[in-house]
N, C-alpha and C positions, 0 to 999 in steps of 0.2 A: 600254169599251172592248169589243169583241166577242169572247167567248169561245167554244170549242168547243163544237157541241154532242157526243151520245153518237156518231151517226154521223163530224163528223168527226174527232174522237181514231181510231177505224176504219179511218176513210180513209188517217189521216199513218202508223200504226202499220202499216197494212197496205205502204205501199210502204217504207217506211224495212226490211220482211223481205223485200219484192220486192226492192231495190236488195244488200242484203246476201245476196243466192244470188245476185243479178248482178258483186256483184264479188269471190266465192267462187268463181266458176267463171271469175269472167277473169281471177284471179289466178293461175287454177289450169292457165290454159293452153284452158281451153273457148270461149272467147269468144276471139273475134281484137280486133285495135284498134277496128277500124272496126265490129264489131260494138258495141263497149261504148259508143264516143265517142257516138251521141248518147243513149243511157241512162246516165252520168252526167251528161250536159250538161244534160235535163231536170230533175235530183237539186243542180244551183248544182254539178258540182267538174270545175272547170275544170288543164289541165294546163300548168304553168307557168313559166317559165325552170329554176325549179332543184327545185321542189315544187308540188305541187298548189295547187289555193285555190278552199277554198270558199266560198262568197256564202248565206247566210243570209236567210231576209227578211223585214223589216218591211216587214207591210204597213203603208202611207201613213205612215208613217214611226212609228206608233204602239207602243210596248214597256208593259211592266207593270218593276216593281224586280227583282218574283222572274226575268225573263227575261232579264235583263240580268248579274245574279251566276249563273247561268244557262253566261251565255257566259261569266263571267269565271275561272266556274268550267273550265270546255272548254277555252279558251285558258292557262291555264298545266297541264293533265296533257295536251293535247294537242297542240298547238302553242308556241309560244315567249313565253309571257308577254304577248300583246297582239291586239288585235282591230282594226279595220278602216272606218272609217266610211265608204260608196263615195256618189257626186253622186245616186245613186237608193234613197237613206237607207237601206241593207242595209247586213251588215255583215260584214266578209269575214275569214279565217283566213287566215291566208299559208302556212303551213307545215304541215299536217296530212299526215299518210304518208297513203293510199291506204290500207290496210290498214283505216285506225281508223275511218275515213270513215262508216259504219254503225252505230260506233258512235256516230260525235259525231252524228248523225241523230237514233238511238235518245235519246241526251240530250235532244238539243232537242224530242223529241213529247214526255216530260214536263213542258213548257210549253208544249207546244203551238204551240209553232214549226218549222220548216220548212225544204228550202232546196229545195222543187220550184219551178221552170218561174223559174227568178233567173237560166239562158243558156239557149242550145239555141235554136232558130227556132220559137217561143212566145211570147204572148204574155206578156210580162216582169209585173212588179213594179209595181202601179197608186202613180202619186205625188200629192202634192197638201201645200200649204199646212201647214207646219211648227205655224204657229199655229192651226190647222184649231179651230174652235166656239167660242174668248176670244177673238176680235177683231174689235171692233166691224164696220160696213160690210158683214160675209155678207149674202148673200144668200143665204147658206142655207148648214147646216153642210156641207162636201164631204163628210163620213169616210164618209155612210152611203151616197154615191153613190158610191167608193171601192171600199167593203167590197159590194154588190154587183155591179159590176163582177167585184173578187178571184174572188166565188162563181161568174161565173157563165164566168168565163174561165180558174182551177181545174180541171187534169184534157178541158179541152173537147174531143170527143176528136176534134173539125173543122179545130181549129186547132191540131194538138198539133205537126205540122212542115210550117207555113207556110214563103213562098220563103227570109225571112229573119224574126231576130230582129221582138218589135210590142213596142212600148211609149205605155202611157196616161196623161195627165197633168188632171186634175180641178183647173177654177182656178173659184172663188168670191167674189173681192172684186177691184171695179175699178179701185181706187184700185193696187194692184200684187202683180204675179204674180212669183212668194220657189218657184211648181215648171215655172219655165221651159218652160210649158205648147203656146205654140206651135213652140217646136221638136218636137214629141213624135209621132208617126204617127196618131197622136188626141189632138187637147184637147180633152175637153171643159168649155163652159166656162158656170154657172147662170147662170142670167137670169131675168129675170121680163117675160111681154108684157107688153099695155097694158092688159091686162083683170086685172092681177094675179097672172097662174097663174105657177105656178114651172115651169122647162122645160131648156133645154139653145142652147144655139151647139156649132155643133160643127165642125172643120178638123179635116181630114186633111193628109198628104201633110210637115205639119216633120220634121225629123232635123238631124244633125251630121253625123260620119266625112267621110269623101271629095266629099262635096256639101253641103252644106249650102244647106238652107230655111226659108224659113217657112211653115210651114202655113198651106192658104185654107180658109176657111170655107165648109162646105161646106149647111147649112142653120143659117138664122140659127134657127131657134124650133122647139123637138124635146117636146111634152110630158113631164114627168119619167116616165110611163108606158110610154111606148114605149124608150127607150132601153135597152135592151136586146137588142131588136129589130133600130134601126138599128147600134148596135157589129155584129150581126151580121152583119147586109149589110153594112157596110164588109169584113170581114172577109171572106164570101164573092166579093166580087168583085176583091177583090187576093188571096185564094187560087186565084181561077180567072184572072185575068188578070197575076198578076205574074210574072216572070222569075222559072228554076230555071240557069237555063245559065251563067248570069254573078253569082255574091253580091255583086261589085260595082255590079251594076244591077240588085239582087233587090227593093230598099228599097219600102216606097207609095214614096215622096216621088215616086225614079221613072218610078213607075209612072202614077202622077197628074200629073207632068210632059209627058210624055209623053202620056197622052191628053185633058188640058188638067183643070180643076180642072171644069168647064161639065159637060164629060161624061163625067167621071167620078162628079160630083154627080147626074147622071140615070141612070145604069149602077145607082147605089146606095138613089137612088128606086127604080126596077125592081126589083128584088130587094126595095126596104122593103116592097112593094104585098105581099108575100108572107110575109115574117115579120112584117109590125105586129100581124096582131091572135093571132098563135096566145102570142106573146111578149110580148104583153104583161104587164107587171106584176100582181102584182092588188094593189090595197087594200093589202089584210092586211100584205103582205109589206113595202112601202113602209112602211106605220105601225110593223115591229120593227124594221127598218133604225134609223127615227126616236129607236126606244126605246131602242135599242143606244148611243144616243151622246146622252144626255139630260144636258144639265147635271149638276154634280155639285150637292151641295146646301151654295152659299158660306153662310160665315159675315156676317152682315150688320156692315161694316165704312166707314170713313170713310177716304181718302186720308188718307196719309199727308204731314209736311214735314223736310223731309231738312234746315231748312240749317245746326242750328249741328253737324250731324256732314260736311254740307261742306264748309264752315270749314278743323275737327279736321281729317279726310281729305282731303285732294282727290283720293284714288288712287278712293276711296269715290264720290264723285263723277263723278268718269271712266267708271265701268265700270257706275256708275247710271242714266249718257245715255247711254251706247254702248251696251253688253251685254242691257239692259234694252227691253221691250216694253210699250204702257201694252195691260192688259187692262179688257173691257170692262166686267167688274163690279168696283165700285167699294173698295179696298182693297187691291187683290190685283197682281199686276204678270209678268210674263212675263221669267224670267229666262234667257240662252243665254250657257250654257258650250262659254268657249275649246277648245278642240282646236289651233288653229294654236299654235306655240311654238319658240323655236331652237331646234337638237339635236333635234325630232322630227319626224317624217314626217305630211303636213296630213292629221291625221283617225282619226288614231292613236290608243287611250286602252290603258295597261297593264291590268294583273289589277286591279289595287290601287285604277287610277283607276280602273276599272267598278266596284268594289264600293264604291267611294267614292259614284259620282253615283246609282247604286244605294241608299246611306244617305239621304243628300238627302231620291232621291223620295220619299221613307216618310215623313223628318220633316217635309218643310216643304212635299211639295204632297201629292195622292189615291194618290201609287204611279205612278203617272207619268213616261213621259217620248217624248219627241220625235228623233230623228235626221231632220236637213236636209241640204237638196241640196246645201247650204254648208260640210260635212264636221262638224259641229258638233251639241251635246246643245242641248236645250230643256225646263226646266221650264217649263211656261206658269200654273202657277196657283197662285204665292207668295204667301202676305202681306204685305204689303211690310212689315208694324213687324218684320220677320225677315227682311227684305234685306240689315241691317247686318253681322248675326250669317253669315246667308249669303254675304256675301262675305269674313268675316273668313275663310270657312275654304277656303274657294276659293282664295281668295287664299296660303294658309299650302300647295297642294298646284299651284301654278305654271298655278291653274284660270282667272285671270281677268285676263289681259292685256286691257284696252279698244281693243279695233281690233276689233269685230265692222264687217265693211259699208267697214272701209277695207286699204288695198292693200297688209298683210300677212296680210290673212285671205284666203290663196293657197286657190282650189283646184287639185289637185292629185293629178293618174294617179299610181297606182303606180309606171309608166314601166318604165328599161332595167334598174333592180333589182330585180324580179321579173318583168316581164309579157316573155314570147318574144315578141311582139305589136309591141313597140317598138323604135323605129328610135337611139330615144337616151334619157338619163336626166333625168328631171322631178325626182328629190327633191333631187339639191343644185343645184339651177337654184333651187328652193322655195326652200332652204335659203341658199344668194348674198345672194339677196333680203331675204330676215325678215334677215337679219344688214347690211347696208348699210342697214337704213331703220326702224334700231330704238328711234329715238325715238318716241318719242309724239308729241313736237310737229310734226314732222316731218308725219307721217303725218295728223295731223289738217287742217296748214295745205291738204295734200294733197284734203282734205275726200273725199266718200266716191269711191271707184272699185274695180275688179271687177277682181283679177288671175287669171286664170286659165292653165294650164299641162297639156299633152299631151305623153305621148310619144312618139304617132306619130298619123295618122289619124283614126285610130278614134275620136279628139275625144275618149275616159271626161272626162278636164278640160276639156273645152267650152269647150277654149280661144278656140274660132267667135265666142263669145258673152261675151269679157270684154269688158273695153271695152279692158286691154290681153290678147293672150292671144299666151302662147307657146307654137312650137310645135315636139319635136324632128324632126330630121331627118335622114340618112345619107347622107355625103359621100363614097363612097369607102371606106366605114367609118372613115371619124370623123361625132364626135358634132357638131351642128351646130345653128342654130335660127330657126326663119322668125320674127316678131313681127306678130301682126297687129292690129290700131286701129280701135276703132268698135263693139266689136259690144255687142250687149245681149239680155240674154234676159227683160226684162217684157215688158208687154204693147205701149210702139212699140216689140216686135225689130229688129235689124240684124246683120246679119253683119261681123265685121269685117275691115275692106280691108290686104294685105298692105301690110306696109310697104314692102320691096325684098328684094334677097339675103341670107341667113340667115347669123347672125353664129357667131364658137367661140366656148362656153361661155363660157370665160372673162371676153369681151367681155359677157356680157346685163348684168351688174347694170352698167355700163357709160352700153349702152344703153341700160336702162332706166332711170336717171338723169338723161340729154342727153333725154331724150325728156315727163320732168317738166317741168325747165327749163324748155320751149318753152313746155311745158303753163300754169307759173307767170306765163312772163314774156307772156303773147298770153291770157288770161282776163281776161276782164272780171268786174265786183263780181258774188260770188254764185255764178256758174255752177261748176258742177263738168265735171270733166276729161271727160264724154258730150257735154257742153250744147256746149264750146268746139271739142272739136271735129267737133260739127255745123255750126259756125258758119265755125273756117276750112278744112278739110278733112285732107288727108294733108298736100299737098306741105311747110308748112312743119316736121314734122316726120322728113321726109322730108331734107330737106336738113340735118338738125340733127347726125339719129342719122347721119347718109355724108359727114361736113362732113371 
């Protein structure tokens, strides 16, 4: 993974000192709220419903055990003993005291971490597939591209105050897209042209929120060394033409739609003519990025068979089949640690669990771990011969429930329990559905199914792209929930259709059960929920849900 240079460390340390001074001045009344707001936002600090929230950057979801231990220590000393994995692969602290935030940032800097540009109208944390570099079928490891984008975008003076926040994702696998790349302001797809040259396909104008939009392709192939110049051109066109008079119409997706993708693409090409040569990435830098992420030295192993253990321990078999994934190196396996459990907010880890996971990363991998878009944790380099031992340890800590990718592996924002923007609570709805469908055989019978919950139209829970989406809405001060069906964040992306009028909170589990029963009645052999929905449409689901 990337390690800070002396310059990187100096930059982060100086930012901590700068923000400490800004915070002290604000607390003394020397800075107004309006003056302090953009300063705190670009250091990852939000003011939520009951307390500040600090969002810690985890570049492309990759961190090491030392960093996770530091976050565990910080959560114990400065927060309430837990932290939250976000859909952007970052980690959030929900209860820090404002006066302690500079100290937290100073602690993070000691392990090469920060909260810079995790909020505000700037380029946010670039995300990618949590299995980057270790799965078969990758056109290339996306992490060098992500790191290149991170270095270009951090503290970029021209893009520090964009019309609105800006998000980039990188995809490198044709088979599936675990980064929801089509729903980003810029989607970067690693491709090869007809001559085998490595480069990128570029989408722009994707996003969720009040106006969900699937991104449009504006460049089919871009040589690798021209990526930064092209991204710079896209941002310049957006910065020049994006609306600043209305924050709800300020995202690049609105601009692309208003201009049309064709006109927007031409403006980018015109700007690119000026940026291409000046910002072309030198071959030496590309080689350096590749070297930073060269594969570990793996032991020479054979794939293991677990037939006897599977018979003796059926729960281990379930866990192996569902919570682990094939690795491109023989004898190794990717392990997903489940952070979705009854009685725990989706994506939350306690201090003790973070320490435990850090220990596992040291004992069973090369000391690294990944945060995922689905709000879980992945250990991606586990020797297969150690899987049973690892499963036993996870099982003992309630971290081995075998439902990754199924109904109760719910993506969920913090909602009205924390967020001042939320119209309704998300966590109680997630909890109610988790408890209603607590039987694993039932959720296995339903097949793979994404259920996403957001507490407001900002769509932090990505409800638009859940196969089943739930959106909290306000009705005259009461909390209600709108249901959408048919969303998908994969390469065949789709935006969910609104089922109809919203439901009261206590009705939501019953409605979800009726939707699922309708699916079971209508599905053909081996169909997943999304396939059935796309075949039969919304009508039968609506008839049953409102009967």
